[in-house]
C-alpha positions in Angstrom: 183.6 166.8 82.6 182.8 165.2 86.2 184.9 166.7 88.8 185.8 165.8 92.4 186.1 167.0 95.9 186.3 166.3 99.4 182.9 165.7 101.7 182.5 165.7 105.4 179.2 164.0 105.8 177.5 165.2 108.6 174.1 164.6 107.7 173.6 161.1 110.0 176.0 161.9 112.6 174.8 162.1 116.3 176.0 165.5 118.1 179.6 164.9 120.0 180.7 162.2 117.4 183.1 162.2 114.1 181.9 162.1 110.7 182.9 160.2 107.8 185.1 161.9 105.2 184.0 161.5 101.4 185.0 162.3 98.2 181.9 163.6 96.4 181.5 163.3 92.4 179.7 165.5 90.3 178.4 164.3 87.2 175.6 165.8 84.8 174.4 168.0 87.7 174.3 165.0 90.0 176.5 164.1 93.0 177.4 160.6 94.1 179.6 159.9 97.2 182.8 157.3 97.5 183.5 156.5 101.5 187.0 157.1 102.8 188.2 155.1 105.5 188.8 158.4 107.4 186.4 159.4 110.2 186.9 162.8 111.8 185.3 165.8 113.8 184.4 168.9 111.9 187.2 170.8 113.5 189.5 168.8 112.4 188.7 169.3 108.9 189.9 172.4 106.9 187.4 172.5 103.9 189.4 175.6 102.0 192.7 173.9 102.2 191.0 170.4 101.9 193.2 169.0 104.4 193.0 167.1 107.9 194.3 169.6 110.9 194.5 169.2 114.7 194.5 165.3 114.8 197.0 162.9 116.0 197.3 161.1 112.7 197.0 164.1 110.5 200.0 163.4 108.4 199.2 160.0 107.5 195.4 160.7 107.1 196.3 163.6 104.3 198.7 161.0 102.9 195.9 158.4 102.6 193.2 160.9 101.0 195.1 162.8 98.8 196.7 159.5 97.1 192.9 158.3 96.7 191.9 161.7 95.5 194.7 161.4 92.9 193.5 158.0 91.9 190.0 159.1 91.3 190.9 162.2 89.3 193.4 159.9 87.1 190.5 157.5 86.5 187.9 160.4 85.4 190.7 161.9 83.2 191.2 158.3 81.6 187.4 157.6 81.3 187.1 161.0 79.2 190.2 160.6 77.2 188.6 157.1 76.0 185.2 159.1 75.0 183.5 156.9 78.0 182.3 159.5 80.5 180.1 161.2 78.8 177.9 158.3 79.0 178.0 157.6 82.5 175.9 158.7 85.2 177.0 159.8 88.7 176.2 156.5 90.1 177.7 154.4 87.6 180.7 156.8 87.8 181.2 155.9 91.3 180.5 151.8 90.9 183.3 152.3 88.0 185.7 153.9 90.2 184.9 152.2 93.4 186.0 148.6 91.6 188.9 150.2 90.2 190.0 151.3 93.7 189.5 148.1 95.7 189.3 145.2 93.0 188.8 142.4 95.5 185.9 144.4 97.8 184.2 144.8 94.5 184.5 141.2 93.4 182.9 140.2 96.3 180.1 142.5 96.3 179.5 141.9 92.7 179.2 138.0 93.6 177.0 138.7 96.5 174.8 140.9 94.1 174.7 138.0 91.4 173.5 135.4 93.6 171.0 137.6 95.0 169.9 137.8 91.2 170.1 134.2 90.0 166.8 133.1 88.5 166.1 130.5 91.2 166.7 133.3 94.1 164.7 135.9 92.0 161.6 133.4 91.3 161.1 132.2 95.0 161.4 135.7 95.8 158.4 136.4 93.1 156.3 133.9 94.1 156.4 134.7 98.1 155.1 138.0 96.8 151.9 136.8 95.7 148.9 136.1 97.6 149.0 131.9 99.0 146.7 130.7 96.0 148.8 132.1 93.5 151.9 131.4 95.1 151.0 127.5 95.2 150.8 127.7 91.4 154.5 129.1 91.1 155.8 126.9 93.6 154.4 123.9 91.5 156.1 125.3 88.4 159.5 125.8 90.8 159.1 122.0 91.6 158.8 121.0 87.9 161.8 123.4 87.4 163.9 121.4 90.4 163.0 118.1 89.1 164.3 119.0 85.6 167.5 121.0 86.7 168.5 119.4 89.5 171.0 121.1 91.6 172.1 123.4 88.6 168.9 125.2 89.3 170.4 127.2 91.9 173.4 128.1 89.6 170.9 129.3 86.8 171.5 132.6 85.6 168.8 134.5 83.4 171.2 134.1 80.4 171.3 130.3 80.9 167.6 130.1 80.0 167.5 130.2 76.5 165.3 129.1 74.0 166.5 125.9 73.5 166.4 125.6 77.6 162.8 126.4 77.5 162.1 124.0 74.5 163.9 121.0 76.6 162.2 121.8 79.5 158.9 121.8 77.5 159.7 118.7 76.3 160.4 117.3 79.7 157.0 118.3 81.3 155.1 116.0 78.7 156.2 113.3 81.0 153.6 114.4 83.1 151.3 116.9 81.5 150.7 115.9 78.0 148.3 118.8 77.7 150.3 122.0 75.9 147.8 124.4 77.9 148.6 122.8 81.3 152.4 123.3 80.1 152.0 126.6 79.4 150.9 127.9 82.8 154.4 126.8 84.0 156.1 128.6 81.1 154.2 131.8 81.4 155.3 131.5 85.3 158.8 131.5 84.3 158.1 134.6 81.9 156.6 136.5 84.7 159.8 136.4 86.6 162.1 137.6 83.3 159.4 140.4 82.9 159.9 141.4 86.6 164.0 141.0 86.5 164.1 143.2 83.0 161.6 145.8 84.7 164.3 145.8 87.7 167.3 146.0 85.3 168.7 142.9 86.2 169.1 141.7 82.8 168.3 142.5 79.2 168.0 139.0 77.9 164.6 137.6 77.0 164.2 134.1 75.6 160.5 134.6 75.0 161.0 136.8 72.0 161.9 133.5 69.8 160.0 131.0 72.4 156.4 131.3 71.7 153.7 130.1 74.5 150.6 129.4 72.5 147.5 128.0 73.7 146.1 124.8 71.9 142.4 125.1 71.1 140.4 122.8 73.2 137.2 120.8 73.1 134.6 122.8 74.8 133.5 121.3 78.1 130.0 121.7 78.1 126.8 119.7 77.9 123.8 120.6 75.7 120.4 121.1 77.0 119.2 117.6 76.3 122.2 116.2 77.9 121.8 118.1 80.9 118.2 116.9 80.9 119.3 113.6 80.6 121.6 113.7 83.3 119.9 115.5 86.0 117.1 112.9 86.0 119.0 109.5 85.3 118.5 106.9 87.7 122.2 106.5 89.0 123.4 104.3 91.8 122.3 105.5 95.5 125.7 106.2 96.7 126.3 108.4 93.3 123.2 110.8 93.9 125.0 112.7 96.4 127.5 113.7 93.6 124.9 114.4 91.0 123.1 116.4 93.2 126.1 118.3 94.0 126.7 118.9 90.5 123.3 120.0 89.8 123.5 122.5 92.3 126.7 124.1 91.1 124.9 124.5 87.7 122.1 126.1 89.6 124.7 128.3 91.4 126.1 130.0 88.1 128.8 127.1 87.9 130.5 127.8 91.4 133.7 126.0 91.8 134.1 123.2 94.1 136.3 124.9 96.7 133.9 127.9 96.9 130.6 125.2 97.1 132.6 123.9 100.2 133.4 126.9 101.9 129.8 128.5 101.8 128.5 129.3 105.1 125.1 130.5 105.0 122.1 132.2 103.0 121.4 135.5 104.0 118.4 137.2 102.6 117.9 134.5 100.0 121.3 134.7 98.7 124.7 133.0 99.4 127.7 135.7 99.4 131.6 134.9 99.5 134.6 135.5 98.3 135.7 133.5 95.4 138.9 131.7 95.9 140.1 132.0 92.9 139.9 135.6 92.2 139.4 136.9 95.7 136.5 139.0 94.7 133.1 139.3 96.1 130.4 137.2 94.4 126.6 137.4 95.2 124.1 134.5 94.0 120.6 134.5 94.2 119.6 131.0 95.7 116.5 129.4 93.6 114.0 127.1 95.3 115.2 124.3 93.2 119.1 125.0 94.5 117.3 125.4 98.1 115.6 122.1 97.8 119.6 120.5 97.3 120.7 122.6 100.0 118.3 121.4 102.7 118.8 117.6 101.5 122.7 118.4 102.5 122.8 120.7 105.3 126.1 120.9 107.1 127.1 121.7 110.8 129.8 124.2 110.5 129.4 125.0 106.4 126.2 125.4 104.6 126.8 121.9 102.9 128.0 118.7 105.0 130.7 118.1 102.4 133.4 119.1 105.1 131.9 117.2 107.8 132.4 114.1 105.6 135.9 114.5 103.7 138.8 116.0 104.9 139.4 118.7 102.4 137.7 120.2 99.0 140.6 118.5 97.5 139.5 115.0 98.3 136.0 115.8 97.4 137.0 117.2 94.2 138.6 114.0 93.2 135.8 111.8 94.3 133.1 114.0 92.9 134.8 114.0 89.3 135.6 110.3 89.6 131.9 109.3 90.2 130.5 111.8 87.8 132.6 110.3 85.0 130.9 106.7 86.0 127.3 107.6 85.9 125.4 105.8 83.4 124.8 102.1 82.9 126.1 99.5 85.1 126.8 95.8 84.3 128.2 93.2 86.4 130.7 90.6 85.0 132.4 87.7 86.2 132.1 85.5 88.9 132.9 88.4 91.5 130.0 90.4 89.8 132.8 93.1 88.8 131.0 96.5 88.1 131.6 97.9 84.3 130.3 101.3 83.7 129.3 102.5 80.3 129.4 106.2 80.9 126.9 108.8 79.6 129.7 111.6 79.2 133.0 110.0 80.2 134.9 113.2 80.2 132.6 115.2 82.4 134.2 116.9 85.4 132.8 120.0 88.0 133.9 122.5 85.1 131.2 121.6 82.9 128.5 123.0 85.1 130.0 126.6 84.7 131.0 125.9 80.8 127.4 124.6 80.3 125.6 127.4 82.5 127.5 130.2 80.0 126.8 128.4 76.9 123.2 128.1 77.7 122.8 131.6 78.6 124.2 132.7 75.4 122.0 130.4 73.5 119.1 132.0 75.3 120.3 135.5 73.9 121.4 136.7 77.3 123.7 139.7 76.9 127.4 138.6 76.8 128.2 141.4 79.6 125.4 139.6 81.9 127.2 136.5 81.4 130.5 137.7 81.9 129.5 139.3 85.2 127.5 136.3 86.4 130.8 134.0 86.0 133.0 137.1 87.8 134.5 137.9 84.6 134.3 141.8 85.0 135.7 144.2 87.3 133.3 142.7 90.1 134.1 145.1 92.7 132.3 145.4 96.0 130.5 148.3 94.3 129.6 146.3 91.1 128.1 143.5 93.1 125.3 145.7 94.8 124.6 147.8 92.2 120.7 146.0 92.1 120.2 146.8 88.4 123.5 144.8 87.5 122.3 141.7 89.9 119.2 141.6 89.1 120.1 141.2 85.3 122.3 138.0 86.8 119.4 136.9 88.8 117.2 137.3 86.0 119.5 135.2 83.5 119.8 132.1 86.2 116.1 131.9 86.3 116.0 131.9 82.5 118.4 129.3 82.1 117.1 127.0 84.8 113.4 127.5 83.7 114.7 126.4 80.2 116.8 123.5 81.4 114.3 122.2 84.3 111.2 123.2 82.4 111.8 123.7 78.9 110.2 127.2 79.2 111.6 129.8 77.2 
């Protein structure tokens, strides 16, 4: 059974200063301390008789500390009689006793703790712990949550976010995000915050046991070899040629993302080395002659390419690039004003298709899956991996094989 005794805590007391008197609880071989509103010097405490001595207010202090200890012992005995004491740890016992001793203080403390562990507070804290690129994604979800729940979001406990709540939130998001897979990103972000809260023992509630997040199979975003050849050699409008050239360059650089393409700095020893924005992993790509020809055509001042010399940021350029790619094809002029009407070759195309197309064609050429994975940065891709010549030569050879097949029909 648990027991209590007085304890003069001198551990953090500076020389010449009084120390706090406390009640030490012993439960299952572990101790926990309850602070008393009493501070005395070592020579004012009689440990054997457990009483304050040589103090101007010794009588009043002894009445006070003995009264608190009787309350503590009464609570312990009551818990033991009810059969509840055995299940409590020393810390849990201390917290229970403190709440009984000072209900008002405990209520304030519990309210502070409750507010710190509300869903919105923990969500923002969780997002803040991530790197900047990941944080932006989480805060985009938070924006959607705020739009849906409004001021109520700040008062939501984890237990308020039920299966029904999530279903209604998902339905609400369809107005802006018809794509189920796009909405799933936001739902997975919410689930990640729940998982952390459970790990931190803030809640045991978990609506995702019944609310499943299932991706919908999407149409593959890739071009066949013949389609790529048609696109690469298409006599598009003069202003669209730069966009087509950039798509070709992205394909030749293993489907590099727009942000990484824009931020390339220089070519060193025939390669471009960079940290991929999405994963912050080191990446190294050999610049083949065909890619170099395009780079020379669009050389930049502060970056390898002149994209950011002409556009305010990569997002602006990415939108323009995707819009231009979707218009490549036959162009007719109709009406008095000669309005352009486009008959696009590939109306759904985007920059992502360069990456998907490279991987699909590489697989069709019997390039091993592990080499394709390494080329796309899906492996461990550590600094050590990048500079292992054997692995990197496999990727270089794979890219050359893909380009020879697409550009020249050589297998």
